[in-house]
DORORO-973220 format. One line per 3 residues: number of its first residue (from 1); their letters; for each residue x, y, z of C-alpha. Coordinates in nm, 2 decimals, padded with zeros to 4 digits. Layout:
N
NUM	A	X,Y,Z  ...
This chain:
291
1	XXX	00.41,10.62,12.44  00.16,10.53,12.71  00.24,10.42,13.07
4	XXX	00.22,10.05,13.00  00.45,10.09,12.69  00.70,10.29,12.90
7	XXX	00.71,10.02,13.16  00.75,09.75,12.90  01.04,09.95,12.74
10	XXX	01.22,10.00,13.07  01.18,09.64,13.16  01.31,09.53,12.82
13	XXX	01.61,09.77,12.85  01.68,09.66,13.20  01.65,09.29,13.12
16	XXX	01.85,09.29,12.80  02.11,09.52,12.97  02.16,09.27,13.24
19	XXX	02.17,08.99,12.99  02.44,09.18,12.80  02.64,09.23,13.12
22	XXX	02.61,08.86,13.20  02.72,08.77,12.85  03.02,09.00,12.90
25	XXX	03.10,08.85,13.23  03.08,08.50,13.08  03.31,08.60,12.80
28	XXX	03.56,08.75,13.04  03.53,08.43,13.26  03.59,08.19,12.97
31	XXX	03.88,08.41,12.85  04.05,08.41,13.19  03.98,08.04,13.23
34	XXX	04.13,07.96,12.89  04.45,08.16,12.98  04.46,07.97,13.31
37	XXX	04.46,07.64,13.13  04.73,07.76,12.89  04.95,07.88,13.18
40	XXX	04.90,07.55,13.36  04.99,07.35,13.05  05.30,07.55,12.99
43	XXX	05.41,07.52,13.35  05.37,07.14,13.35  05.55,07.11,13.02
46	XXX	05.84,07.31,13.16  05.86,07.10,13.47  05.85,06.78,13.27
49	XXX	06.14,06.90,13.06  06.35,07.01,13.36  06.27,06.70,13.55
52	XXX	06.37,06.44,13.29  06.54,06.15,13.47  06.79,06.12,13.18
55	XXX	06.98,06.43,13.28  07.07,06.28,13.62  07.39,06.08,13.62
58	XXX	07.40,05.74,13.80  07.63,05.76,14.10  07.78,05.44,14.24
61	XXX	07.74,05.40,14.62  07.96,05.20,14.87  07.86,04.85,14.96
64	XXX	07.83,04.72,15.33  08.14,04.60,15.50  08.22,04.23,15.49
67	XXX	08.48,04.00,15.64  08.77,03.84,15.44  09.15,03.79,15.46
70	XXX	09.44,03.96,15.29  09.80,03.86,15.20  10.05,04.03,14.97
73	XXX	10.28,03.94,14.68  10.59,04.10,14.53  10.82,04.34,14.71
76	XXX	10.82,04.71,14.81  10.86,04.82,14.45  10.54,04.65,14.34
79	XXX	10.72,04.55,14.02  10.56,04.20,14.02  10.21,04.35,14.01
82	XXX	10.27,04.50,13.66  10.07,04.34,13.38  09.83,04.11,13.55
85	XXX	09.52,03.92,13.44  09.32,04.24,13.37  09.57,04.35,13.10
88	XXX	09.64,04.70,13.24  10.01,04.67,13.15  10.22,04.93,13.33
91	XXX	10.01,05.02,13.63  10.21,05.34,13.69  10.17,05.49,13.34
94	XXX	09.81,05.38,13.32  09.71,05.55,13.65  09.67,05.27,13.89
97	XXX	10.00,05.30,14.08  10.10,05.06,14.37  09.76,05.05,14.55
100	XXX	09.63,04.74,14.38  09.52,04.38,14.46  09.47,04.04,14.30
103	XXX	09.12,03.90,14.37  09.03,03.54,14.45  08.83,03.36,14.18
106	XXX	08.51,03.42,14.37  08.56,03.80,14.35  08.73,03.81,14.01
109	XXX	08.41,03.70,13.83  08.59,03.59,13.51  08.74,03.93,13.48
112	XXX	08.43,04.14,13.51  08.56,04.27,13.85  08.87,04.42,13.68
115	XXX	08.90,04.79,13.78  08.67,04.77,14.08  08.78,04.95,14.39
118	XXX	08.78,04.84,14.76  08.84,04.99,15.10  09.03,04.75,15.32
121	XXX	09.10,04.77,15.69  09.30,04.53,15.91  09.10,04.39,16.21
124	XXX	09.14,04.15,16.50  09.51,04.10,16.46  09.81,04.22,16.67
127	XXX	09.98,04.30,16.33  09.73,04.57,16.24  09.85,04.92,16.25
130	XXX	09.66,05.12,16.51  09.51,05.45,16.39  09.48,05.34,16.03
133	XXX	09.12,05.34,15.92  09.16,05.18,15.58  09.34,05.19,15.24
136	XXX	09.19,05.18,14.90  09.30,04.94,14.62  09.20,04.87,14.26
139	XXX	09.15,04.51,14.14  09.41,04.46,13.86  09.49,04.09,13.88
142	XXX	09.37,03.74,13.96  09.48,03.54,14.26  09.46,03.18,14.12
145	XXX	09.35,02.88,14.33  09.62,02.66,14.48  09.45,02.32,14.49
148	XXX	09.76,02.15,14.64  09.69,02.33,14.97  09.40,02.34,15.20
151	XXX	09.17,02.64,15.18  09.26,02.75,15.53  09.63,02.67,15.51
154	XXX	09.79,02.83,15.21  09.51,02.79,14.95  09.39,03.14,15.04
157	XXX	09.24,03.21,14.70  09.06,02.87,14.66  08.69,02.90,14.59
160	XXX	08.46,02.99,14.76  08.70,03.19,14.97  08.69,03.57,14.94
163	XXX	09.05,03.69,14.95  09.27,03.99,14.85  09.63,03.93,14.76
166	XXX	09.75,04.29,14.78  10.06,04.46,14.65  10.32,04.47,14.93
169	XXX	10.32,04.86,14.96  09.94,04.85,14.99  09.94,04.57,15.25
172	XXX	10.20,04.77,15.45  09.96,05.06,15.49  09.73,04.85,15.71
175	XXX	09.95,04.58,15.87  10.31,04.47,15.93  10.43,04.27,15.64
178	XXX	10.57,04.00,15.87  10.21,03.89,15.95  10.18,03.73,15.61
181	XXX	09.80,03.71,15.63  09.56,03.92,15.83  09.18,03.93,15.88
184	XXX	09.02,04.23,15.71  08.70,04.41,15.66  08.64,04.53,15.30
187	XXX	08.37,04.71,15.10  08.32,04.81,14.74  08.36,05.19,14.69
190	XXX	08.33,05.42,14.39  08.65,05.45,14.18  08.77,05.81,14.17
193	XXX	08.94,05.87,13.84  09.09,06.18,13.67  08.98,06.24,13.32
196	XXX	08.79,06.01,13.08  08.80,05.64,12.98  09.12,05.52,12.81
199	XXX	09.13,05.27,12.53  09.44,05.07,12.45  09.43,04.91,12.10
202	XXX	09.56,04.57,12.00  09.48,04.34,11.71  09.50,04.39,11.33
205	XXX	09.29,04.53,11.04  09.02,04.26,11.08  09.02,04.21,11.46
208	XXX	09.02,04.49,11.71  09.11,04.41,12.08  09.05,04.70,12.32
211	XXX	09.16,04.72,12.68  08.94,04.97,12.87  09.12,05.16,13.16
214	XXX	09.07,05.44,13.40  08.70,05.35,13.46  08.53,05.56,13.73
217	XXX	08.22,05.48,13.93  08.18,05.11,13.97  08.50,05.06,13.78
220	XXX	08.37,04.76,13.58  08.23,04.70,13.24  07.95,04.46,13.13
223	XXX	07.90,04.54,12.76  08.08,04.73,12.49  08.01,04.84,12.13
226	XXX	08.23,05.01,11.87  08.11,05.24,11.59  08.32,05.33,11.29
229	XXX	08.25,05.65,11.10  08.11,05.43,10.82  07.93,05.16,11.03
232	XXX	07.66,05.13,11.28  07.71,05.01,11.64  07.90,04.67,11.64
235	XXX	07.87,04.46,11.96  08.20,04.36,12.11  08.25,04.03,12.30
238	XXX	08.43,04.00,12.63  08.78,03.85,12.57  08.93,03.84,12.92
241	XXX	09.00,04.07,13.20  08.93,04.43,13.09  08.95,04.36,12.72
244	XXX	08.68,04.35,12.45  08.70,04.24,12.09  08.53,04.30,11.76
247	XXX	08.58,04.10,11.44  08.53,04.37,11.18  08.72,04.58,10.93
250	XXX	08.75,04.92,11.09  09.08,05.06,10.94  09.06,05.41,10.80
253	XXX	08.76,05.50,11.02  08.73,05.72,11.33  08.60,05.51,11.62
256	XXX	08.35,05.57,11.89  08.26,05.34,12.18  07.95,05.27,12.39
259	XXX	08.00,05.11,12.73  07.77,04.98,12.99  07.87,04.95,13.36
262	XXX	07.85,04.60,13.51  07.75,04.74,13.85  07.53,05.04,13.78
265	XXX	07.40,04.94,13.43  07.46,05.29,13.32  07.56,05.33,12.95
268	XXX	07.78,05.61,12.82  07.90,05.70,12.47  08.25,05.81,12.40
271	XXX	08.24,05.98,12.06  08.53,06.00,11.81  08.78,05.85,12.06
274	XXX	09.03,05.74,11.79  09.10,05.93,11.46  09.07,05.76,11.12
277	XXX	09.45,05.69,11.12  09.44,05.50,11.45  09.69,05.22,11.51
280	XXX	09.74,04.93,11.74  09.98,04.97,12.04  09.85,05.31,12.12
283	XXX	09.62,05.44,12.39  09.33,05.68,12.31  09.16,05.90,12.57
286	XXX	08.79,06.01,12.59  08.64,06.30,12.78  08.36,06.11,12.96
289	XXX	08.35,05.86,13.25  08.13,05.69,13.50  08.08,05.84,13.85
């Protein structure tokens, strides 16, 4: 091999060696770059799964304070508050107790306000108890209008007046009962309930009437569906107060319910609430609730 051939061979070896090194570097770069994209994709996928908004429960928040008036009905035993337009029956056994109120027509909202909770404090009256911040009540009844009396003189619950006719024990927590009526400040607050929703059944084999109780969160219900173990979801219509009805043959089937909150619009499902041998006159409990 002459000198020119040696130079040409060395050049070729050097050139193609560098090309090979470049190709190796390119291969390594693309390999690393591909793994970077895979890692980035896996990370974003994991974050998307973890960050799904559906896993976060809707939490009801208190409303601003507003001015109204409050009276009371019944005596210290609160026996006259039992039953009521919402259909809760015995308020003691169904978890509402004596801290309840009847709402004026404006607040009652055709029964959609049944189960809602309010903080009430007495203001601007010598009958108010000093040092008492507020008491909390649940709406369980309707205070009907009294058209025979003026709105500002006995017709306290006449529209468009916002008024609370409290149980006497609840009223006595914020003011002296001799006052009869006191100005108050009130606001909607979340209902704190123990356990899940409760369903009290009435009706017959072709008509199911359900009273929904112990509702947490906003405390109210906008829509409701029932599902038998042999049916799809059946829409229930609002009957009155806290009751919903379905005209369907559901005997011999276990029942599940789907409920939408009137205030928060959240929907929850209570699976297999009642067994296949369910019966009217009984209350069935679920393990889920609003917050």
